[in-house]
PARO-535278 format. One record per atom (N, C-alpha, C): residue number from 1; atom name; x, y, z; residue in three letters. Coordinates in Angstrom, 2 decimals. Atoms other than C-alpha are relative to their C-alpha. Layout:
<recs>
rec nr NUM	atom CA	c1 X	c2 Y	c3 Z	rest ALA
...
</recs>
This chain:
<recs>
rec nr 1	atom N	c1 -0.75	c2 1.11	c3 0.54	rest MET
rec nr 1	atom CA	c1 -19.46	c2 -5.59	c3 -4.59	rest MET
rec nr 1	atom C	c1 0.45	c2 -0.87	c3 1.16	rest MET
rec nr 2	atom N	c1 -0.38	c2 0.93	c3 -1.06	rest ARG
rec nr 2	atom CA	c1 -18.78	c2 -8.68	c3 -2.53	rest ARG
rec nr 2	atom C	c1 1.52	c2 -0.16	c3 0.07	rest ARG
rec nr 3	atom N	c1 -1.44	c2 0.12	c3 -0.20	rest TRP
rec nr 3	atom CA	c1 -15.34	c2 -9.36	c3 -1.09	rest TRP
rec nr 3	atom C	c1 0.59	c2 -1.08	c3 -0.88	rest TRP
rec nr 4	atom N	c1 -0.51	c2 1.06	c3 0.86	rest PHE
rec nr 4	atom CA	c1 -14.98	c2 -12.57	c3 -3.09	rest PHE
rec nr 4	atom C	c1 0.16	c2 0.50	c3 -1.44	rest PHE
rec nr 5	atom N	c1 -0.11	c2 -0.59	c3 1.34	rest SER
rec nr 5	atom CA	c1 -15.61	c2 -10.64	c3 -6.31	rest SER
rec nr 5	atom C	c1 1.21	c2 0.90	c3 -0.09	rest SER
rec nr 6	atom N	c1 -1.16	c2 -0.88	c3 -0.01	rest ILE
rec nr 6	atom CA	c1 -12.98	c2 -8.11	c3 -5.34	rest ILE
rec nr 6	atom C	c1 1.28	c2 -0.82	c3 -0.10	rest ILE
rec nr 7	atom N	c1 -1.19	c2 0.85	c3 0.05	rest ILE
rec nr 7	atom CA	c1 -10.42	c2 -10.87	c3 -4.75	rest ILE
rec nr 7	atom C	c1 0.16	c2 -0.64	c3 -1.38	rest ILE
rec nr 8	atom N	c1 -0.06	c2 0.64	c3 1.31	rest ALA
rec nr 8	atom CA	c1 -11.30	c2 -12.62	c3 -8.01	rest ALA
rec nr 8	atom C	c1 0.44	c2 0.99	c3 -1.08	rest ALA
rec nr 9	atom N	c1 -0.38	c2 -1.02	c3 0.99	rest ILE
rec nr 9	atom CA	c1 -11.01	c2 -9.41	c3 -10.04	rest ILE
rec nr 9	atom C	c1 1.45	c2 0.41	c3 0.21	rest ILE
rec nr 10	atom N	c1 -1.41	c2 -0.34	c3 -0.27	rest TYR
rec nr 10	atom CA	c1 -7.71	c2 -8.58	c3 -8.31	rest TYR
rec nr 10	atom C	c1 0.93	c2 -1.05	c3 -0.60	rest TYR
rec nr 11	atom N	c1 -0.87	c2 1.03	c3 0.57	rest PHE
rec nr 11	atom CA	c1 -6.24	c2 -11.94	c3 -9.31	rest PHE
rec nr 11	atom C	c1 -0.02	c2 0.02	c3 -1.52	rest PHE
rec nr 12	atom N	c1 0.03	c2 -0.18	c3 1.45	rest LEU
rec nr 12	atom CA	c1 -7.41	c2 -11.39	c3 -12.89	rest LEU
rec nr 12	atom C	c1 0.94	c2 1.13	c3 -0.41	rest LEU
rec nr 13	atom N	c1 -0.92	c2 -1.10	c3 0.28	rest PHE
rec nr 13	atom CA	c1 -5.62	c2 -8.05	c3 -12.87	rest PHE
rec nr 13	atom C	c1 1.44	c2 -0.41	c3 0.25	rest PHE
rec nr 14	atom N	c1 -1.37	c2 0.40	c3 -0.33	rest TRP
rec nr 14	atom CA	c1 -2.56	c2 -9.67	c3 -11.27	rest TRP
rec nr 14	atom C	c1 0.59	c2 -0.85	c3 -1.12	rest TRP
rec nr 15	atom N	c1 -0.54	c2 0.86	c3 1.05	rest PHE
rec nr 15	atom CA	c1 -2.16	c2 -12.36	c3 -13.92	rest PHE
rec nr 15	atom C	c1 0.11	c2 0.75	c3 -1.33	rest PHE
rec nr 16	atom N	c1 -0.12	c2 -0.84	c3 1.18	rest LEU
rec nr 16	atom CA	c1 -2.83	c2 -9.86	c3 -16.70	rest LEU
rec nr 16	atom C	c1 1.26	c2 0.86	c3 0.10	rest LEU
rec nr 17	atom N	c1 -1.17	c2 -0.85	c3 -0.21	rest SER
rec nr 17	atom CA	c1 -0.18	c2 -7.58	c3 -15.21	rest SER
rec nr 17	atom C	c1 1.30	c2 -0.80	c3 -0.06	rest SER
rec nr 18	atom N	c1 -1.20	c2 0.83	c3 0.04	rest LEU
rec nr 18	atom CA	c1 2.27	c2 -10.47	c3 -14.91	rest LEU
rec nr 18	atom C	c1 0.55	c2 -0.09	c3 -1.41	rest LEU
rec nr 19	atom N	c1 -0.46	c2 0.14	c3 1.37	rest PHE
rec nr 19	atom CA	c1 2.41	c2 -10.93	c3 -18.66	rest PHE
rec nr 19	atom C	c1 0.38	c2 1.34	c3 -0.62	rest PHE
rec nr 20	atom N	c1 -0.40	c2 -1.31	c3 0.47	rest VAL
rec nr 20	atom CA	c1 2.71	c2 -7.19	c3 -19.17	rest VAL
rec nr 20	atom C	c1 1.36	c2 0.38	c3 0.59	rest VAL
rec nr 21	atom N	c1 -1.22	c2 -0.40	c3 -0.71	rest VAL
rec nr 21	atom CA	c1 5.51	c2 -6.72	c3 -16.61	rest VAL
rec nr 21	atom C	c1 1.18	c2 -0.92	c3 -0.29	rest VAL
rec nr 22	atom N	c1 -1.06	c2 1.01	c3 0.14	rest LEU
rec nr 22	atom CA	c1 7.49	c2 -9.88	c3 -17.36	rest LEU
rec nr 22	atom C	c1 1.11	c2 0.40	c3 -0.97	rest LEU
rec nr 23	atom N	c1 -1.10	c2 -0.31	c3 0.92	rest PRO
rec nr 23	atom CA	c1 9.42	c2 -8.62	c3 -20.41	rest PRO
rec nr 23	atom C	c1 0.88	c2 1.18	c3 0.41	rest PRO
rec nr 24	atom N	c1 -0.79	c2 -1.17	c3 -0.37	rest PHE
rec nr 24	atom CA	c1 10.60	c2 -5.42	c3 -18.73	rest PHE
rec nr 24	atom C	c1 1.21	c2 -0.42	c3 0.83	rest PHE
rec nr 25	atom N	c1 -1.30	c2 0.22	c3 -0.65	rest SER
rec nr 25	atom CA	c1 14.22	c2 -5.44	c3 -17.54	rest SER
rec nr 25	atom C	c1 0.52	c2 -1.42	c3 -0.18	rest SER
rec nr 26	atom N	c1 -0.53	c2 1.33	c3 0.30	rest ALA
rec nr 26	atom CA	c1 14.78	c2 -8.90	c3 -19.01	rest ALA
rec nr 26	atom C	c1 1.04	c2 0.18	c3 -1.10	rest ALA
rec nr 27	atom N	c1 -1.08	c2 -0.16	c3 0.96	rest ARG
rec nr 27	atom CA	c1 18.16	c2 -8.61	c3 -20.68	rest ARG
rec nr 27	atom C	c1 0.66	c2 -1.34	c3 -0.27	rest ARG
rec nr 28	atom N	c1 -0.70	c2 1.23	c3 0.35	rest THR
rec nr 28	atom CA	c1 19.87	c2 -11.41	c3 -22.54	rest THR
rec nr 28	atom C	c1 1.46	c2 0.12	c3 0.42	rest THR
rec nr 29	atom N	c1 -1.42	c2 -0.01	c3 -0.37	rest ALA
rec nr 29	atom CA	c1 23.47	c2 -12.38	c3 -21.83	rest ALA
rec nr 29	atom C	c1 0.78	c2 0.94	c3 -0.92	rest ALA
rec nr 30	atom N	c1 -0.68	c2 -0.88	c3 0.96	rest GLU
rec nr 30	atom CA	c1 24.56	c2 -10.54	c3 -24.98	rest GLU
rec nr 30	atom C	c1 -0.22	c2 1.47	c3 0.35	rest GLU
rec nr 31	atom N	c1 0.31	c2 -1.38	c3 -0.40	rest GLU
rec nr 31	atom CA	c1 22.81	c2 -7.34	c3 -23.86	rest GLU
rec nr 31	atom C	c1 0.70	c2 0.38	c3 1.30	rest GLU
rec nr 32	atom N	c1 -0.67	c2 -0.25	c3 -1.27	rest ALA
rec nr 32	atom CA	c1 24.41	c2 -7.68	c3 -20.42	rest ALA
rec nr 32	atom C	c1 1.52	c2 0.02	c3 -0.14	rest ALA
rec nr 33	atom N	c1 -1.44	c2 0.02	c3 0.22	rest GLY
rec nr 33	atom CA	c1 27.86	c2 -8.01	c3 -21.96	rest GLY
rec nr 33	atom C	c1 0.68	c2 -1.27	c3 0.50	rest GLY
rec nr 34	atom N	c1 -0.53	c2 1.27	c3 -0.49	rest GLU
rec nr 34	atom CA	c1 28.32	c2 -11.57	c3 -20.75	rest GLU
rec nr 34	atom C	c1 -0.10	c2 -1.06	c3 -1.10	rest GLU
rec nr 35	atom N	c1 0.09	c2 1.12	c3 0.92	rest LYS
rec nr 35	atom CA	c1 28.78	c2 -14.86	c3 -22.53	rest LYS
rec nr 35	atom C	c1 -1.09	c2 -0.95	c3 0.51	rest LYS
rec nr 36	atom N	c1 1.09	c2 0.90	c3 -0.39	rest ALA
rec nr 36	atom CA	c1 25.78	c2 -17.19	c3 -22.56	rest ALA
rec nr 36	atom C	c1 0.56	c2 -1.32	c3 0.53	rest ALA
rec nr 37	atom N	c1 -0.43	c2 1.27	c3 -0.57	rest LEU
rec nr 37	atom CA	c1 26.12	c2 -20.32	c3 -20.45	rest LEU
rec nr 37	atom C	c1 -0.32	c2 -1.13	c3 -0.96	rest LEU
rec nr 38	atom N	c1 0.29	c2 1.12	c3 0.89	rest PRO
rec nr 38	atom CA	c1 26.30	c2 -23.62	c3 -22.29	rest PRO
rec nr 38	atom C	c1 -1.35	c2 -0.63	c3 0.33	rest PRO
rec nr 39	atom N	c1 1.31	c2 0.60	c3 -0.19	rest GLY
rec nr 39	atom CA	c1 22.86	c2 -25.13	c3 -22.82	rest GLY
rec nr 39	atom C	c1 -1.13	c2 1.00	c3 0.12	rest GLY
rec nr 40	atom N	c1 1.02	c2 -1.04	c3 -0.07	rest HIS
rec nr 40	atom CA	c1 21.03	c2 -21.81	c3 -22.53	rest HIS
rec nr 40	atom C	c1 -0.26	c2 0.54	c3 -1.39	rest HIS
rec nr 41	atom N	c1 0.33	c2 -0.62	c3 1.28	rest THR
rec nr 41	atom CA	c1 19.20	c2 -20.34	c3 -25.46	rest THR
rec nr 41	atom C	c1 0.46	c2 1.45	c3 0.00	rest THR
rec nr 42	atom N	c1 -0.48	c2 -1.37	c3 0.09	rest GLU
rec nr 42	atom CA	c1 20.34	c2 -16.95	c3 -26.73	rest GLU
rec nr 42	atom C	c1 -1.00	c2 1.01	c3 0.53	rest GLU
rec nr 43	atom N	c1 1.04	c2 -0.94	c3 -0.43	rest SER
rec nr 43	atom CA	c1 17.02	c2 -15.33	c3 -25.82	rest SER
rec nr 43	atom C	c1 -0.34	c2 -0.12	c3 1.49	rest SER
rec nr 44	atom N	c1 0.27	c2 0.17	c3 -1.43	rest ALA
rec nr 44	atom CA	c1 17.06	c2 -16.53	c3 -22.19	rest ALA
rec nr 44	atom C	c1 0.51	c2 1.20	c3 0.78	rest ALA
rec nr 45	atom N	c1 -0.48	c2 -1.12	c3 -0.81	rest PRO
rec nr 45	atom CA	c1 17.32	c2 -13.79	c3 -19.54	rest PRO
rec nr 45	atom C	c1 1.32	c2 -0.34	c3 0.69	rest PRO
rec nr 46	atom N	c1 -1.31	c2 0.22	c3 -0.61	rest HIS
rec nr 46	atom CA	c1 20.79	c2 -13.34	c3 -18.13	rest HIS
rec nr 46	atom C	c1 -0.13	c2 -0.22	c3 1.51	rest HIS
rec nr 47	atom N	c1 0.20	c2 0.12	c3 -1.45	rest ALA
rec nr 47	atom CA	c1 19.76	c2 -12.79	c3 -14.51	rest ALA
rec nr 47	atom C	c1 -1.48	c2 0.23	c3 0.28	rest ALA
rec nr 48	atom N	c1 1.43	c2 -0.11	c3 -0.25	rest PHE
rec nr 48	atom CA	c1 16.12	c2 -13.53	c3 -13.81	rest PHE
rec nr 48	atom C	c1 -0.23	c2 0.19	c3 1.50	rest PHE
rec nr 49	atom N	c1 0.30	c2 -0.32	c3 -1.40	rest ARG
rec nr 49	atom CA	c1 14.85	c2 -11.97	c3 -10.56	rest ARG
rec nr 49	atom C	c1 -1.50	c2 -0.10	c3 0.20	rest ARG
rec nr 50	atom N	c1 1.46	c2 0.19	c3 -0.08	rest PRO
rec nr 50	atom CA	c1 11.40	c2 -13.44	c3 -9.87	rest PRO
rec nr 50	atom C	c1 -0.68	c2 0.87	c3 1.04	rest PRO
rec nr 51	atom N	c1 0.67	c2 -0.80	c3 -1.03	rest TRP
rec nr 51	atom CA	c1 10.71	c2 -11.47	c3 -6.67	rest TRP
rec nr 51	atom C	c1 -0.19	c2 1.44	c3 -0.44	rest TRP
rec nr 52	atom N	c1 0.18	c2 -1.33	c3 0.56	rest LEU
rec nr 52	atom CA	c1 11.25	c2 -8.20	c3 -8.50	rest LEU
rec nr 52	atom C	c1 -1.19	c2 0.02	c3 -0.95	rest LEU
rec nr 53	atom N	c1 1.14	c2 0.10	c3 0.91	rest VAL
rec nr 53	atom CA	c1 8.76	c2 -9.34	c3 -11.15	rest VAL
rec nr 53	atom C	c1 -1.30	c2 -0.10	c3 0.81	rest VAL
rec nr 54	atom N	c1 1.19	c2 0.13	c3 -0.84	rest VAL
rec nr 54	atom CA	c1 6.26	c2 -10.35	c3 -8.43	rest VAL
rec nr 54	atom C	c1 -0.35	c2 1.34	c3 0.65	rest VAL
rec nr 55	atom N	c1 0.24	c2 -1.30	c3 -0.63	rest TRP
rec nr 55	atom CA	c1 6.66	c2 -6.99	c3 -6.67	rest TRP
rec nr 55	atom C	c1 -0.58	c2 0.98	c3 -1.01	rest TRP
rec nr 56	atom N	c1 0.50	c2 -0.91	c3 1.03	rest ARG
rec nr 56	atom CA	c1 6.18	c2 -5.01	c3 -9.89	rest ARG
rec nr 56	atom C	c1 -1.41	c2 -0.38	c3 -0.43	rest ARG
rec nr 57	atom N	c1 1.32	c2 0.47	c3 0.41	rest THR
rec nr 57	atom CA	c1 3.21	c2 -7.16	c3 -10.88	rest THR
rec nr 57	atom C	c1 -1.05	c2 0.36	c3 1.05	rest THR
rec nr 58	atom N	c1 0.92	c2 -0.34	c3 -1.09	rest THR
rec nr 58	atom CA	c1 1.57	c2 -6.65	c3 -7.48	rest THR
rec nr 58	atom C	c1 -0.28	c2 1.50	c3 0.02	rest THR
rec nr 59	atom N	c1 0.18	c2 -1.45	c3 0.03	rest LEU
rec nr 59	atom CA	c1 2.12	c2 -2.90	c3 -7.72	rest LEU
rec nr 59	atom C	c1 -0.93	c2 0.42	c3 -1.14	rest LEU
rec nr 60	atom N	c1 0.85	c2 -0.35	c3 1.16	rest VAL
rec nr 60	atom CA	c1 0.58	c2 -2.66	c3 -11.21	rest VAL
rec nr 60	atom C	c1 -1.43	c2 -0.50	c3 0.21	rest VAL
rec nr 61	atom N	c1 1.33	c2 0.55	c3 -0.22	rest ALA
rec nr 61	atom CA	c1 -2.33	c2 -4.94	c3 -10.28	rest ALA
rec nr 61	atom C	c1 -0.77	c2 0.78	c3 1.06	rest ALA
rec nr 62	atom N	c1 0.65	c2 -0.79	c3 -1.05	rest THR
rec nr 62	atom CA	c1 -3.06	c2 -2.92	c3 -7.14	rest THR
rec nr 62	atom C	c1 -0.47	c2 1.34	c3 -0.55	rest THR
rec nr 63	atom N	c1 0.40	c2 -1.27	c3 0.61	rest ILE
rec nr 63	atom CA	c1 -3.11	c2 0.33	c3 -9.11	rest ILE
rec nr 63	atom C	c1 -1.21	c2 -0.20	c3 -0.90	rest ILE
rec nr 64	atom N	c1 1.13	c2 0.28	c3 0.88	rest LEU
rec nr 64	atom CA	c1 -5.44	c2 -1.21	c3 -11.70	rest LEU
rec nr 64	atom C	c1 -1.26	c2 -0.32	c3 0.80	rest LEU
rec nr 65	atom N	c1 1.16	c2 0.37	c3 -0.81	rest MET
rec nr 65	atom CA	c1 -7.71	c2 -2.64	c3 -8.99	rest MET
rec nr 65	atom C	c1 -0.59	c2 1.22	c3 0.69	rest MET
rec nr 66	atom N	c1 0.49	c2 -1.22	c3 -0.64	rest VAL
rec nr 66	atom CA	c1 -7.95	c2 0.68	c3 -7.16	rest VAL
rec nr 66	atom C	c1 -0.74	c2 0.86	c3 -1.02	rest VAL
rec nr 67	atom N	c1 0.66	c2 -0.77	c3 1.05	rest ALA
rec nr 67	atom CA	c1 -8.80	c2 2.42	c3 -10.44	rest ALA
rec nr 67	atom C	c1 -1.33	c2 -0.64	c3 -0.38	rest ALA
rec nr 68	atom N	c1 1.24	c2 0.70	c3 0.33	rest PHE
rec nr 68	atom CA	c1 -11.39	c2 -0.24	c3 -11.29	rest PHE
rec nr 68	atom C	c1 -1.05	c2 0.21	c3 1.09	rest PHE
rec nr 69	atom N	c1 0.95	c2 -0.14	c3 -1.10	rest TYR
rec nr 69	atom CA	c1 -13.00	c2 -0.03	c3 -7.85	rest TYR
rec nr 69	atom C	c1 -0.52	c2 1.44	c3 0.10	rest TYR
rec nr 70	atom N	c1 0.44	c2 -1.39	c3 -0.01	rest ALA
rec nr 70	atom CA	c1 -13.09	c2 3.78	c3 -8.02	rest ALA
rec nr 70	atom C	c1 -1.04	c2 0.25	c3 -1.09	rest ALA
rec nr 71	atom N	c1 0.97	c2 -0.14	c3 1.09	rest VAL
rec nr 71	atom CA	c1 -14.87	c2 3.60	c3 -11.38	rest VAL
rec nr 71	atom C	c1 -1.29	c2 -0.72	c3 0.36	rest VAL
rec nr 72	atom N	c1 1.18	c2 0.76	c3 -0.42	rest TYR
rec nr 72	atom CA	c1 -17.23	c2 0.96	c3 -9.99	rest TYR
rec nr 72	atom C	c1 -0.82	c2 0.79	c3 1.02	rest TYR
rec nr 73	atom N	c1 0.70	c2 -0.75	c3 -1.05	rest ARG
rec nr 73	atom CA	c1 -18.08	c2 3.05	c3 -6.91	rest ARG
rec nr 73	atom C	c1 -0.62	c2 1.30	c3 -0.51	rest ARG
rec nr 74	atom N	c1 0.54	c2 -1.24	c3 0.55	rest SER
rec nr 74	atom CA	c1 -18.65	c2 6.16	c3 -9.02	rest SER
rec nr 74	atom C	c1 -1.27	c2 -0.23	c3 -0.81	rest SER
rec nr 75	atom N	c1 1.23	c2 0.31	c3 0.70	rest GLY
rec nr 75	atom CA	c1 -21.42	c2 4.37	c3 -10.90	rest GLY
rec nr 75	atom C	c1 0.13	c2 -0.13	c3 -1.50	rest GLY
rec nr 76	atom N	c1 -0.18	c2 0.13	c3 1.44	rest TYR
rec nr 76	atom CA	c1 -19.90	c2 4.26	c3 -14.39	rest TYR
rec nr 76	atom C	c1 -0.16	c2 -1.44	c3 -0.47	rest TYR
rec nr 77	atom N	c1 0.19	c2 1.41	c3 0.31	rest ILE
rec nr 77	atom CA	c1 -19.98	c2 0.45	c3 -14.31	rest ILE
rec nr 77	atom C	c1 -1.21	c2 -0.48	c3 0.79	rest ILE
rec nr 78	atom N	c1 1.22	c2 0.48	c3 -0.63	rest ASN
rec nr 78	atom CA	c1 -23.39	c2 -1.03	c3 -13.58	rest ASN
rec nr 78	atom C	c1 -0.07	c2 -1.51	c3 -0.20	rest ASN
rec nr 79	atom N	c1 0.02	c2 1.45	c3 0.12	rest ILE
rec nr 79	atom CA	c1 -23.51	c2 -4.74	c3 -12.82	rest ILE
rec nr 79	atom C	c1 -1.39	c2 -0.58	c3 0.17	rest ILE
rec nr 80	atom N	c1 1.38	c2 0.47	c3 -0.15	rest ASN
rec nr 80	atom CA	c1 -27.28	c2 -4.95	c3 -12.32	rest ASN
rec nr 80	atom C	c1 -0.57	c2 -0.37	c3 -1.37	rest ASN
rec nr 81	atom N	c1 0.63	c2 0.44	c3 1.22	rest ILE
rec nr 81	atom CA	c1 -29.15	c2 -6.89	c3 -14.97	rest ILE
rec nr 81	atom C	c1 -1.40	c2 0.61	c3 -0.07	rest ILE
rec nr 82	atom N	c1 1.35	c2 -0.59	c3 0.10	rest PRO
rec nr 82	atom CA	c1 -32.24	c2 -5.03	c3 -16.24	rest PRO
rec nr 82	atom C	c1 -1.07	c2 -1.08	c3 0.03	rest PRO
rec nr 83	atom N	c1 1.10	c2 0.96	c3 -0.14	rest GLY
rec nr 83	atom CA	c1 -35.59	c2 -6.71	c3 -15.60	rest GLY
rec nr 83	atom C	c1 -0.41	c2 -0.63	c3 -1.30	rest GLY
rec nr 84	atom N	c1 0.41	c2 0.59	c3 1.27	rest ASP
rec nr 84	atom CA	c1 -36.41	c2 -7.17	c3 -19.28	rest ASP
rec nr 84	atom C	c1 1.04	c2 -0.99	c3 -0.51	rest ASP
rec nr 85	atom N	c1 -1.04	c2 0.95	c3 0.41	rest ALA
rec nr 85	atom CA	c1 -33.07	c2 -8.93	c3 -19.84	rest ALA
rec nr 85	atom C	c1 -0.11	c2 -1.29	c3 0.80	rest ALA
rec nr 86	atom N	c1 0.16	c2 1.19	c3 -0.83	rest VAL
rec nr 86	atom CA	c1 -33.76	c2 -11.33	c3 -16.95	rest VAL
rec nr 86	atom C	c1 -1.08	c2 -0.90	c3 -0.56	rest VAL
rec nr 87	atom N	c1 1.09	c2 0.78	c3 0.57	rest ASN
rec nr 87	atom CA	c1 -36.99	c2 -12.43	c3 -18.60	rest ASN
rec nr 87	atom C	c1 0.39	c2 -0.71	c3 -1.29	rest ASN
rec nr 88	atom N	c1 -0.45	c2 0.63	c3 1.25	rest ARG
rec nr 88	atom CA	c1 -35.10	c2 -13.28	c3 -21.80	rest ARG
rec nr 88	atom C	c1 1.00	c2 -1.13	c3 0.22	rest ARG
rec nr 89	atom N	c1 -0.96	c2 1.07	c3 -0.28	rest ILE
rec nr 89	atom CA	c1 -32.64	c2 -15.62	c3 -20.08	rest ILE
rec nr 89	atom C	c1 -0.71	c2 -1.34	c3 -0.02	rest ILE
rec nr 90	atom N	c1 0.72	c2 1.29	c3 0.08	rest PRO
rec nr 90	atom CA	c1 -33.59	c2 -19.21	c3 -21.01	rest PRO
rec nr 90	atom C	c1 0.14	c2 -0.83	c3 1.26	rest PRO
</recs>
């Protein structure tokens, strides 16, 4: 696998992980026992910590990428196109 493919797949895993990790530990002001600030919606997070979300996302994406690469290297995923399929490509 080429290095550019590895980077591209990692970023796909990273953005997928971002949307999985984002809701965790996001508490509203009501859940935190505080009063919501004027102009904020009730569902807005009370204290949003973006660097914690980035760190968690990077950790999850790295674990997924290592698992994907291990499966790729073991031969369970084959990216070679068979010769008869190449002849059918218009």
